C-alpha positions as CSV (number, residue, x, y, z in Angstrom):
1,M,-0.1,-0.1,-0.1
2,N,1.4,3.3,-0.9
3,A,1.6,6.4,1.4
4,T,-1.3,8.1,-0.3
5,A,-3.8,5.0,-0.1
6,R,-2.7,4.7,3.8
7,L,-3.4,8.4,4.5
8,L,-7.2,7.8,3.1
9,R,-7.5,5.3,5.5
10,V,-5.9,6.7,8.7
11,P,-6.6,10.1,10.1
12,F,-4.4,12.6,11.8
13,P,-5.2,11.8,15.6
14,F,-7.0,14.4,17.4
15,S,-4.8,14.3,20.4
16,A,-1.9,15.3,18.2
17,L,-3.4,18.5,17.1
18,V,-1.8,21.5,18.6
19,G,-3.2,25.0,18.8
20,Q,-6.3,25.9,17.0
21,Q,-8.1,25.8,20.6
22,R,-11.5,27.0,20.0
23,L,-12.0,24.9,16.9
24,R,-11.2,21.6,19.2
25,Q,-13.3,22.7,22.2
26,A,-16.3,23.3,19.5
27,L,-15.9,20.0,18.1
28,L,-15.5,18.2,21.4
29,L,-18.5,19.9,22.8
30,A,-20.6,18.9,19.8
31,A,-19.4,15.2,20.0
32,V,-20.2,15.2,23.7
33,D,-24.0,16.4,22.8
34,P,-24.7,16.3,19.0
35,G,-28.0,17.9,19.9
36,I,-26.0,21.2,20.2
37,G,-26.8,21.3,16.4
38,G,-23.2,21.4,14.6
39,V,-20.5,23.6,14.1
40,L,-19.9,26.0,11.4
41,V,-16.1,26.6,10.8
42,S,-15.2,29.7,8.6
43,G,-11.9,30.7,7.4
44,P,-9.4,30.1,4.3
45,R,-8.1,27.2,2.8
46,G,-5.7,25.3,4.7
47,T,-6.4,26.0,8.5
48,A,-7.1,22.3,9.6
49,K,-11.0,22.4,9.0
50,S,-11.4,19.0,7.4
51,T,-8.3,17.6,9.4
52,A,-9.7,18.3,12.6
53,A,-13.4,16.9,11.7
54,R,-11.7,13.8,10.3
55,A,-10.0,13.4,13.3
56,L,-12.8,13.8,15.5
57,A,-14.7,11.0,14.3
58,E,-12.1,8.4,15.6
59,L,-13.1,9.6,19.0
60,L,-17.0,8.8,18.5
61,P,-18.7,5.0,18.7
62,E,-18.9,4.2,15.5
63,G,-15.9,6.4,13.8
64,Q,-18.0,7.2,10.7
65,F,-16.9,10.2,8.9
66,V,-19.2,10.9,5.8
67,T,-18.8,13.9,3.6
68,L,-21.6,15.6,1.9
69,P,-20.8,16.3,-1.5
70,L,-22.0,19.7,-3.1
71,G,-23.9,18.1,-6.1
72,A,-25.8,15.7,-3.8
73,S,-29.6,15.5,-4.3
74,E,-32.4,15.3,-1.7
75,E,-32.5,11.8,-1.9
76,Q,-29.0,10.7,-1.4
77,L,-29.1,12.8,1.6
78,T,-32.2,11.6,3.4
79,G,-32.5,8.3,1.4
80,T,-35.5,6.9,-0.4
81,L,-38.4,4.5,0.1
82,D,-39.3,2.2,-2.4
83,L,-43.0,2.3,-3.4
84,G,-43.3,-0.6,-5.5
85,H,-42.0,-3.0,-3.0
86,V,-44.6,-1.2,-0.2
87,L,-47.4,-2.4,-2.9
88,Q,-46.1,-5.8,-3.8
89,Q,-44.8,-7.1,-0.4
90,N,-46.5,-4.7,2.1
91,E,-43.5,-3.5,4.0
92,V,-41.4,-0.4,3.7
93,R,-38.1,-0.8,2.1
94,F,-35.6,2.0,2.8
95,A,-32.6,2.6,0.7
96,P,-30.4,4.6,3.5
97,G,-28.7,8.1,2.3
98,L,-26.0,10.1,3.9
99,L,-27.7,10.8,6.9
100,A,-28.0,7.1,8.1
101,R,-24.5,6.5,7.2
102,A,-23.4,9.1,9.4
103,H,-25.0,7.9,12.4
104,Q,-23.0,7.9,15.4
105,G,-20.2,9.7,13.5
106,V,-19.3,12.9,11.8
107,L,-21.3,14.3,8.7
108,Y,-18.8,16.7,7.1
109,V,-20.0,19.6,4.7
110,D,-17.5,21.4,2.9
111,E,-18.2,24.8,1.8
112,V,-22.0,24.5,3.3
113,N,-22.5,28.1,2.1
114,L,-22.8,26.8,-1.5
115,L,-25.5,24.1,-0.8
116,P,-29.2,24.6,-1.7
117,D,-30.9,26.2,1.3
118,H,-33.3,23.3,1.6
119,L,-30.6,20.8,1.9
120,V,-28.9,22.8,4.6
121,D,-32.2,23.4,6.3
122,Q,-32.9,19.4,6.4
123,L,-29.4,19.1,7.4
124,L,-30.0,21.2,10.3
125,D,-32.9,19.7,11.4
126,V,-31.9,16.3,11.7
127,A,-28.8,17.5,13.6
128,A,-30.5,19.1,16.1
129,S,-33.4,16.3,16.6
130,G,-31.5,13.2,15.9
131,V,-34.1,11.4,13.8
132,N,-34.4,11.4,9.7
133,M,-37.9,11.2,8.6
134,V,-38.3,10.4,4.8
135,E,-41.7,10.6,3.6
136,R,-43.1,9.9,-0.2
137,D,-46.8,9.8,-0.9
138,G,-48.2,9.3,2.2
139,V,-45.4,6.6,3.3
140,S,-43.0,7.2,6.1
141,H,-40.1,6.0,7.4
142,Q,-37.9,7.3,10.2
143,H,-34.4,6.3,11.7
144,E,-32.0,7.7,14.2
145,A,-29.4,10.0,12.8
146,R,-27.4,11.4,15.5
147,F,-23.9,12.6,14.2
148,V,-21.8,15.6,14.9
149,L,-22.5,18.0,11.9
150,V,-19.4,20.1,10.7
151,G,-19.9,22.6,8.3
152,T,-17.1,24.8,6.8
153,M,-17.2,27.6,4.4
154,N,-14.9,30.5,3.1
155,P,-16.6,33.7,3.2
156,E,-15.1,35.2,0.2
157,E,-17.6,32.7,-1.4
158,G,-20.8,34.0,-0.2
159,E,-22.6,33.9,3.1
160,L,-25.2,31.6,4.8
161,R,-28.7,33.2,4.8
162,P,-29.2,34.6,9.0
163,Q,-31.9,31.9,9.3
164,L,-29.5,29.1,8.6
165,L,-26.9,30.6,10.3
166,D,-28.7,30.8,13.8
167,R,-29.5,27.1,13.3
168,F,-25.8,25.9,13.8
169,G,-25.3,25.5,17.2
170,L,-21.8,26.8,17.6
171,A,-19.6,28.9,15.2
172,L,-16.1,30.3,14.9
173,A,-13.7,31.8,12.3
174,L,-10.3,30.6,11.9
175,E,-7.4,32.7,10.3
176,N,-4.0,32.2,8.2
177,Y,-1.1,31.4,9.8
178,T,1.2,34.5,10.5
179,D,3.9,33.1,12.7
180,P,6.8,31.6,10.8
181,A,7.7,29.1,13.6
182,Q,4.5,28.0,13.6
183,R,4.2,27.4,10.0
184,Q,7.3,25.5,9.9
185,A,6.0,23.3,13.0
186,I,3.0,22.6,11.1
187,V,4.9,21.8,7.7
188,K,7.2,19.3,9.7
189,A,4.5,17.4,11.3
190,R,2.5,16.9,8.2
191,L,5.6,15.6,6.4
192,A,6.3,13.2,9.5
193,F,2.6,12.1,9.1
194,D,2.5,11.7,5.7
195,S,6.1,9.7,5.4
196,D,4.7,7.3,8.4
197,P,1.5,7.9,9.9
198,A,1.5,4.8,11.9
199,A,4.4,5.8,14.0
200,L,2.7,9.2,15.0
201,R,-0.5,7.4,15.8
202,A,1.6,4.8,18.0
203,R,3.1,7.7,19.5
204,F,-0.5,9.1,20.4
205,A,-2.2,5.8,20.9
206,S,-2.8,6.0,24.9
207,E,-4.1,9.6,24.6
208,Q,-6.5,8.8,21.6
209,E,-7.8,6.0,24.1
210,T,-8.2,8.2,26.9
211,L,-9.8,11.0,25.1
212,T,-12.2,8.7,23.5
213,R,-13.2,7.2,26.9
214,Q,-13.5,10.4,28.2
215,V,-15.9,11.7,25.7
216,R,-17.9,8.2,26.0
217,L,-18.2,9.0,29.7
218,A,-19.1,12.5,29.4
219,R,-22.1,11.7,27.0
220,A,-23.1,8.9,29.9
221,A,-23.1,12.0,32.6
222,L,-25.0,14.6,30.7
223,P,-28.6,13.7,32.3
224,S,-27.2,14.1,35.6
225,L,-26.0,17.7,35.2
226,S,-28.7,20.3,35.7
227,F,-29.2,24.0,35.8
228,S,-29.2,26.4,38.7
229,D,-31.2,29.4,38.6
230,A,-27.8,31.3,38.5
231,V,-26.7,29.5,35.6
232,H,-29.8,30.4,33.8
233,E,-29.6,34.2,34.8
234,H,-25.8,34.3,33.5
235,V,-27.2,32.9,30.1
236,S,-29.9,35.3,29.8
237,A,-27.9,38.3,30.4
238,L,-25.3,37.1,28.1
239,C,-27.9,36.6,25.2
240,L,-29.8,39.9,25.8
241,A,-26.7,41.7,25.7
242,A,-25.7,40.4,22.5
243,A,-29.2,41.3,21.1
244,V,-29.8,37.8,19.7
245,D,-33.4,36.9,18.3
246,G,-35.3,34.4,19.9
247,V,-34.0,31.9,22.7
248,R,-32.2,29.4,20.3
249,A,-29.1,31.2,21.8
250,D,-29.9,30.3,25.6
251,L,-30.9,26.7,24.8
252,V,-27.5,25.9,22.8
253,M,-25.1,27.9,25.5
254,L,-27.1,25.9,28.2
255,R,-26.4,22.5,26.4
256,A,-22.7,23.8,25.6
257,A,-22.1,24.6,29.1
258,R,-23.5,21.3,30.1
259,A,-21.4,19.4,27.6
260,L,-17.9,21.2,29.2
261,A,-18.7,20.6,32.5
262,A,-19.2,16.6,31.3
263,L,-16.2,16.7,29.5
264,Q,-14.2,18.4,32.6
265,C,-15.9,15.7,34.8
266,D,-17.4,18.6,37.1
267,A,-20.0,17.7,39.5
268,A,-22.5,20.6,38.2
269,V,-22.7,23.2,35.6
270,V,-21.6,26.6,36.9
271,P,-21.4,30.2,35.3
272,A,-17.9,29.5,34.7
273,H,-18.8,26.8,32.1
274,V,-21.2,29.1,30.7
275,D,-18.4,32.1,30.2
276,A,-16.1,29.4,28.3
277,V,-18.6,28.7,25.7
278,A,-20.3,31.6,25.4
279,E,-18.5,33.2,22.4
280,L,-19.1,29.7,20.3
281,V,-22.6,30.4,20.7
282,L,-22.9,34.3,20.3
283,H,-20.3,34.4,17.2
284,H,-22.8,34.1,14.5
285,R,-25.7,35.4,16.6
286,R,-24.6,39.1,17.8
287,Q,-26.3,42.1,16.8
288,A,-25.9,45.7,17.5
289,A,-27.9,46.8,20.6
290,P,-31.4,48.0,18.9
291,D,-31.6,51.2,20.8
292,A,-27.7,52.4,20.5
293,D,-28.3,54.6,17.6
294,R,-31.5,55.9,19.0
295,H,-29.7,56.9,22.1
296,G,-26.7,58.6,20.2
297,D,-24.4,56.3,22.3
298,A,-23.1,54.2,19.2
299,S,-19.4,54.3,20.4
300,D,-20.3,53.5,24.0
301,A,-22.6,50.5,22.4
302,G,-19.7,49.1,20.2
303,E,-17.2,49.4,23.4
304,S,-20.0,47.4,25.2
305,S,-20.3,44.8,22.5
306,R,-16.4,44.2,22.2
307,A,-16.6,43.9,26.1
308,S,-19.2,41.1,26.1
309,D,-17.4,39.7,23.1
310,G,-14.7,38.7,25.7
311,G,-12.3,40.6,23.8
312,G,-13.5,39.6,20.1
313,D,-10.8,41.0,18.1
314,R,-8.1,39.9,20.7
315,A,-10.0,36.3,20.5
316,D,-9.5,36.5,16.7
317,T,-6.2,37.5,16.6
318,D,-5.3,34.8,19.0
319,A,-6.9,32.2,16.9
320,G,-5.0,33.6,13.9
321,T,-1.3,33.5,15.8
322,D,-1.4,30.3,18.2
323,N,-3.1,27.8,15.9
324,P,-0.7,25.1,14.6
325,W,-2.8,22.2,13.9
326,G,-0.5,19.5,13.4
327,A,3.0,20.6,15.1
328,L,4.0,17.8,17.1
329,P,4.8,18.5,21.2
330,P,8.1,18.0,22.5
331,P,8.8,14.3,23.5
332,S,8.2,15.1,27.3
333,A,4.7,16.6,26.3
334,A,3.7,13.3,24.4
335,S,3.6,11.6,27.7
336,A,0.7,13.5,29.3
337,T,-2.4,11.9,29.9
338,G,-5.5,12.2,27.8
339,I,-7.3,13.4,30.7
340,A,-4.8,16.4,31.3
341,A,-5.6,17.0,27.2
342,V,-9.3,17.0,27.9
343,K,-9.1,19.2,31.1
344,S,-7.2,21.9,28.7
345,V,-10.7,22.4,27.2
346,R,-10.8,25.2,29.6
347,P,-9.5,26.6,27.5
348,L,-7.2,24.3,25.6
349,P,-3.7,25.1,25.9
350,A,-1.5,25.4,22.7
351,K,1.3,23.0,22.7
352,K,4.7,23.9,21.8
353,A,6.0,22.7,18.6
């Protein structure tokens, strides 16, 4: 088997990813609770979007990684019903689509902003509900479809409609790598993986096993974690300050905070968990304060928005300057436990190349 064939079968290990803290955090939160509704990642080409999504699939129960091509039809996505078989045999025959194949794995949609709106709408419906229903001429079939939806887009190629943006649970924007040392670390790591993927994967095998177990345990812990009034109040305050439409942001923020608490093995959801996930929830939903212009306080509103953004410009800068996705850590860091890697979601620290 040549190197290209090997690379098609084995992904870069998630535990070996370095930097891109917000991307890794968002993917892990969605892995713990797929009901969050998917992750939308925008940014230029070559910033680890597909690499991280493919790596995430290995941490999930079935390890499925399914790609939705841009030219896919509705039947390819949802599956089809054979009505002839229904009439002849009096039973429903279902030909599964991509949603069924992605169950318990990752459904990856590159350039999701170029898909027809009705397909994006169906994707988001199923991602949020975990159930796919196919109906044709009065005959229906439904099946479980719990997957982590990861959509990527380059804003230069067009935007999603606000109604569809709001239905993605979490969102973030990546930037190009501007630090020479980080670019070198990324290239060296990629060359090492290309030349001998088995060796790199063996190096991180224990971390992968621990992280996989931690995701599984976090999923099991979700039902035992409830929300106090203090957490509800904090979520409401953040969403009101961001002037979001509706209450979807509140619901997603609560679920994301709970997923983070479960992932970190914490006994309760607290406002600190909410703060840690708030920007991922509000990034694509935040609006200008509705009465800023009316009171003539536009500059003050801008400052308030930046403050509630948790230092939005600074966060974007950090994402662009500390995000080497494939850099190998030094040997002493390679032996760190997966639990420590999971705990670092608060936020995940960058590993030094």
